[in-house]
N, C-alpha and C positions, 0 to 999 in steps of 0.2 A: 467399615465401608471404604476407608482410604486404602486399606491393604487390597481389597477386592479390585479397586480401580487400578492400582499398581500392577496387579497380576494380569488383568485384562490388557493393559497397555504393553506389558512385557510379551504376552502371547501375540498381540498384533505386531509388535516390532519383529519378533522372530519369524512370524508368517510373512511379513513384508520382505525381510532379508532373504527368506527361502524363495519367494517368488522372483526377487531381483536376481538371485544367483541362478535360478533356472532360466530366466530370460537371457542372462549373459551367456550361459552355456549354449543356448539354442541359437544365439545370434553372434557367434564368434568369427564368422567368415570376414576376411579383410575386405574393405571397401574403400575406393578412392573416389572423391567427389571432384567433378570437373565443372568449372563455371567461368565463363568469359575468358577462356584460354588459360585459366589457372587450374592447376591440378594439385590436389591435397595429397599428403602421404597416405599410404594404405593403413587404415586403422580398423579395428573390429566394429561391426555394425552397431553393437550395443553402446559402444563408446560415442559414436556419432549421435545416436539417439539421446543419450544422457546429456551430451554437450548442447544439443539443440534445445532440449527441455530447459536446461539451466539458462541458456541465453533468452529463451522465451519468458521464463520466470523473472529474470533480471529486467528485461524490457518492460514487462507488465508492472513490476514494482516501481520502476522509475517513472512510468506514465502516471500511475496512481499517486506517487509521491509529488509529482509536479502539480497535479490537479488539487491535491490536498493543500499544498503550499499556497496555491492561488486562492483557494477558499479561505484559508486562515488569514491571508492578507486582506481579503474583502471583509471578513468578519471583524478584523481589527479596525479597519476604516469605518465600518458601520457602528461599532461601539464608540469610537471617537466622535463621530457625528452625533450619535444619540446623547453622549455625555455633554457635548457642546450645546446641543439644542436644549437639553434639560437644564443646564446651568443658566443659559440665556433666558429661558422661560421663567425660571425661579426669580430672576432679577426683575423681570417685567411685572409679575403678578403683585408683589408687595407694593411696588410703586403705584400701580393703578388703584389698589385698595386704599392706599394712604391718601391719594387724591380724592377718592370718593368720600372718605370720612371728613376730609377738610371742606368739601363742598357742602356738607350737611350743616 
């Protein structure tokens, strides 16, 4: 089963490479991007697309990483608060039960 999965992954990797190569060959025309008076060097269209995808992936990863960090910090604070409340509650219960026994 493991060998079958490896063969399927290899076939998918080769297919993805072939599609990427075909995409690069079809989009090899040089392109210059102009924005706010700035002009970029002329590079192939496929390179601009790959760079823009990479920047998008990077920004998405950083955004999710920041959100994940905020949630981890909140989880740590909640665990600390739960532990603090749990220990303070355990201290109160024996004291109250001891007073109830002494009152009898």
